[in-house]
C-alpha positions as CSV (number, residue, x, y, z in Angstrom):
1,M,44.2,-15.4,-2.1
2,L,45.3,-12.6,0.8
3,V,48.5,-14.5,1.0
4,V,49.0,-14.3,-2.5
5,S,48.3,-10.2,-2.8
6,T,51.0,-9.7,-0.3
7,V,53.7,-9.7,-3.2
8,V,52.1,-6.9,-4.5
9,P,54.0,-4.0,-2.8
10,T,57.0,-6.1,-3.4
11,L,56.2,-6.1,-7.2
12,A,55.4,-2.3,-7.0
13,G,58.8,-1.4,-5.2
14,T,60.7,-3.5,-7.7
15,A,58.8,-1.7,-10.9
16,I,58.9,1.7,-9.5
17,T,62.1,3.6,-8.8
18,G,62.9,7.2,-7.8
19,H,61.1,9.3,-5.1
20,Q,57.4,7.9,-5.7
21,R,58.8,4.5,-4.7
22,G,58.1,4.9,-1.2
23,L,54.8,6.3,-1.7
24,V,53.5,3.7,-4.3
25,I,54.6,1.4,-1.9
26,A,52.8,3.2,1.2
27,A,49.8,3.0,-0.7
28,A,49.9,-0.8,-1.7
29,L,50.5,-1.9,2.3
30,L,47.8,0.8,3.2
31,L,45.4,-0.4,0.8
32,G,46.8,-4.1,1.3
33,G,46.3,-4.1,5.2
34,I,42.6,-2.5,4.6
35,A,41.9,-5.1,2.3
36,A,43.1,-7.9,4.2
37,G,40.9,-7.4,7.0
38,V,37.2,-7.2,5.2
39,P,36.3,-11.0,5.1
40,G,36.6,-11.1,9.0
41,T,33.5,-8.3,9.2
42,T,30.6,-10.7,8.3
43,A,30.1,-11.4,11.8
44,M,30.1,-8.0,12.7
45,K,28.4,-6.9,9.7
46,R,25.6,-9.5,10.9
47,D,25.0,-8.0,14.3
48,L,24.8,-4.8,13.5
49,N,21.7,-5.6,10.6
50,D,20.3,-7.8,13.5
51,P,21.3,-7.4,17.2
52,A,18.8,-9.8,18.5
53,L,21.3,-12.3,18.8
54,R,23.5,-10.5,20.8
55,R,20.5,-9.3,23.3
56,M,19.1,-12.7,23.7
57,L,22.3,-13.7,25.1
58,G,22.7,-11.4,27.4
59,V,26.4,-9.8,25.5
60,D,27.1,-6.3,26.1
61,V,27.6,-4.2,22.9
62,A,31.8,-3.4,24.1
63,P,32.5,-6.9,24.4
64,A,30.6,-7.8,21.6
65,L,32.2,-5.1,19.0
66,A,35.6,-6.4,21.0
67,A,35.3,-10.1,20.0
68,R,34.2,-9.1,16.4
69,A,37.5,-6.7,16.1
70,V,39.6,-9.7,16.5
71,L,39.4,-11.6,13.5
72,P,39.5,-8.7,11.6
73,V,42.4,-7.4,13.6
74,L,44.6,-10.5,13.3
75,L,44.1,-10.6,9.4
76,S,45.8,-7.2,8.8
77,M,48.4,-7.8,10.9
78,A,49.4,-11.1,9.4
79,W,48.9,-9.5,5.9
80,L,51.3,-6.5,6.9
81,G,53.9,-8.7,8.7
82,L,54.1,-11.1,5.8
83,A,54.2,-8.1,2.6
84,L,56.5,-6.2,4.9
85,T,58.7,-9.7,4.9
86,L,58.1,-10.0,1.3
87,L,59.5,-6.3,0.7
88,V,63.0,-7.0,2.8
89,T,63.4,-10.5,1.2
90,G,62.8,-8.9,-2.1
91,G,65.7,-6.1,-1.1
92,V,63.3,-3.6,-1.8
93,L,63.7,-2.7,2.2
94,S,66.6,-3.0,4.7
95,G,66.6,-4.1,8.2
96,W,64.6,-6.9,10.0
97,L,62.2,-4.5,12.0
98,W,59.7,-4.4,9.5
99,P,57.7,-7.4,9.6
100,L,57.4,-5.9,13.6
101,A,56.2,-3.0,12.5
102,G,53.8,-4.8,10.1
103,L,52.4,-6.7,13.0
104,A,52.2,-3.1,14.9
105,A,50.4,-1.4,12.5
106,G,48.0,-3.8,11.9
107,P,45.5,-2.9,14.7
108,G,45.8,0.5,13.6
109,M,44.5,0.0,10.0
110,A,42.0,-2.4,11.4
111,A,39.9,0.5,13.0
112,A,39.1,1.5,9.0
113,V,38.0,-2.1,8.0
114,L,36.1,-2.0,11.6
115,R,34.5,1.3,10.2
116,M,33.6,0.2,7.3
117,G,32.1,-3.3,8.3
118,R,29.5,-1.0,10.6
119,T,28.4,1.2,7.9
120,A,25.4,0.6,6.3
121,P,25.2,-1.4,3.0
122,I,25.9,0.8,-0.4
123,D,22.3,1.6,-1.8
124,P,22.4,3.2,-5.2
125,A,19.0,4.6,-4.4
126,E,20.1,7.0,-1.7
127,P,20.3,9.9,-3.2
128,G,23.5,12.2,-3.1
129,R,24.6,15.5,-2.0
130,D,25.0,18.5,-4.6
131,T,28.8,20.1,-3.3
132,P,30.8,22.2,-5.5
133,M,33.2,19.5,-5.9
134,G,29.7,17.4,-7.4
135,T,27.4,15.1,-5.9
136,I,29.0,13.0,-3.3
137,Y,27.1,10.1,-1.9
138,P,27.4,8.9,1.4
139,W,28.4,5.8,1.0
140,Q,31.9,7.2,-0.4
141,L,32.0,10.1,2.3
142,I,32.2,6.9,4.9
143,R,34.5,4.7,2.5
144,V,36.7,8.1,2.5
145,L,36.5,8.5,6.1
146,S,37.6,5.3,7.1
147,L,40.4,5.0,4.6
148,I,41.7,8.6,6.5
149,L,41.3,6.5,9.5
150,G,43.6,3.6,8.3
151,I,46.3,6.4,7.4
152,V,46.3,7.7,10.9
153,G,46.1,4.2,12.5
154,G,49.4,3.4,10.2
155,Y,51.1,7.1,9.8
156,P,54.5,6.3,11.8
157,V,55.2,3.0,9.5
158,L,53.4,4.2,6.4
159,L,56.0,7.4,6.7
160,A,58.9,5.1,7.5
161,V,58.2,3.1,4.4
162,K,58.0,5.9,2.8
163,H,61.3,7.1,3.6
164,G,62.7,3.5,3.4
165,Q,64.0,3.5,7.1
166,V,62.5,2.2,10.2
167,F,64.0,2.6,13.6
168,G,63.0,1.5,17.2
169,K,61.4,4.5,17.8
170,T,59.0,4.1,14.8
171,L,57.8,0.7,16.3
172,A,57.2,2.1,19.7
173,E,55.1,5.2,18.2
174,Q,53.1,2.5,15.8
175,I,52.1,0.4,18.5
176,L,50.9,3.7,20.5
177,F,48.8,5.1,17.3
178,S,47.5,1.5,16.8
179,A,46.2,1.4,20.7
180,V,44.9,4.8,20.5
181,I,43.3,4.3,17.0
182,L,41.7,1.1,17.8
183,G,41.0,1.6,21.2
184,G,39.3,4.8,20.8
185,Y,37.6,3.7,18.1
186,L,35.7,0.8,19.9
187,L,35.0,2.9,22.8
188,I,33.4,5.8,20.6
189,S,31.6,2.8,18.3
190,A,30.4,1.2,21.7
191,R,28.9,4.5,22.9
192,Q,26.9,5.5,19.4
193,A,25.9,1.7,19.6
194,P,22.2,1.1,20.6
């Protein structure tokens, strides 16, 4: 199913014309890159709900978290790389740096996946907070902040997709963004873990 979903950005890029085309493709890539990594967070959720196995094996929090991050990162990288390859072969984008840019954006967007994977399950009985914009539930805020983390993690590639041009500089910026966002997230999460 994940492989089939890689055609969605190409279909969106083919169906939409005008200056909104790049924005729609970037949104499809963002959501797809995040959704692709979610199946890899199952073990991370288990560790969060029951840390006894990790403690029994004597594994520290930081190495366990880094090991659990590998699968979501690889899934996001593979999905983004394949989706951008299809965008190039479909004639929506031009240039063969795009697949490399997708591979570079995977770790940055996977930080959002990891953040979602380490949060508690949605509890419909949990009371929301009244704000001037309406009632906001904690799980909604966590998901929105995770989405923002994904946008920041993939910002150089998403911006390049919006403009329809990728350069070597974009690739270097994306590698830096991905390293800082994913590394920072893992560092902060390891310090906050019980």
